N, C-alpha and C positions, 0 to 999 in steps of 0.2 A: 802384373798379377791379375788385374782386372780382365785382360784378354783371356788369361787362362781360365778364370772362373766362368766367363761367357761361353768359352769353348766347352767346358765341362758340362754346363747346363744344357747347351745344344746337343751334345752327344747323348746325354741321359734321355732327353726328349725324343730324339730319333730312335734310340734303342727301345724305349717304351712303345712307340708306334709300331715298330717292326715285330714286336712280340705277339701282337694280336693278329690272327689270320683274318683276312677280308672275306666277305661273302663270295662264294664261288671257289674258294681255295680248297684244295684237296689236302686233307690232314690225316694223321694217325694219332689217336689218343688212347692211353691205357689207364685203366682204373677199375672201379668196382660198379657193377650194374645193379640198379634199384628200380622198383616200381613205386612211384610217389603219387599222392593224391587219392581221392575216393571216387567211387562210381558216381556219376556217369563220366567223370573226367580224369581218370588215372593217366599218368604219362610215364614213359620209360626214360630214365636218367642215368647218365654215366657220371660218377664222381671221380675225377681224375686224381692222380697221385698228389697233386698240389692243392687238392680240396676244392676245385672249381667244378660246378655242376653244368652239364650239357644235356638238353633235351635231345632224345634220339628219335628221328622220324624214319619210318620204313622198317621198324621193328615193332611187332605187335606186343601188347601187354601179355598175351598168352605165351608167346615165345620167350619173352623176358622173365616170366615167373620162374621157369625152370633154371634160370641162371642168376637169380637174385642173390647178390652178395658175393658172387664169384668175380675173380679178376679176369678182365677181358681186354683185348685190343680192338678198337673200332677204326676202320679206315672209311672215310667218307668226305662229303662235300659240305663246307660251311653254308648254312642257310641264314642264320643270324649270328653275326660276329659278336664276340664279347666287347663290352665297352661301357662307358659311364651311363649311357641311356638304354642299356639292354638289361632287362630283368633276368632272362635266362637264355644264353646262347643256344643255338640249335644246329644239329648235324644230321644230314641225310646219310643213312648207313648203306655203304656198299658191301663192306666185308666186316663180319664179326667173328673173332677167334678167341678161344680161351687162352689166357696169357699165363706164362710161368710165374710163380711167386717171386717177389723181388728179392 
């Protein structure tokens, strides 16, 4: 029984590590687009379907304002990976598309 418990804990630990993409990984995320913050430091943010926020680099605030609140899919490269010591993960945007409603 003890071996089974140790194996289960190890499996959960590995699964948790595998879920977060590493910096440099190419990912596709879907969620709603928002502009957060005030001048002079507004930022473009994607709130994913699981309520995680990602800062989007490579999309201007002007471009994002027309899409605010819309559901989009972003393809890009992870710049700051999510994790315990990351305040806000970041993604460099390569492709931004309007996504169909869930």
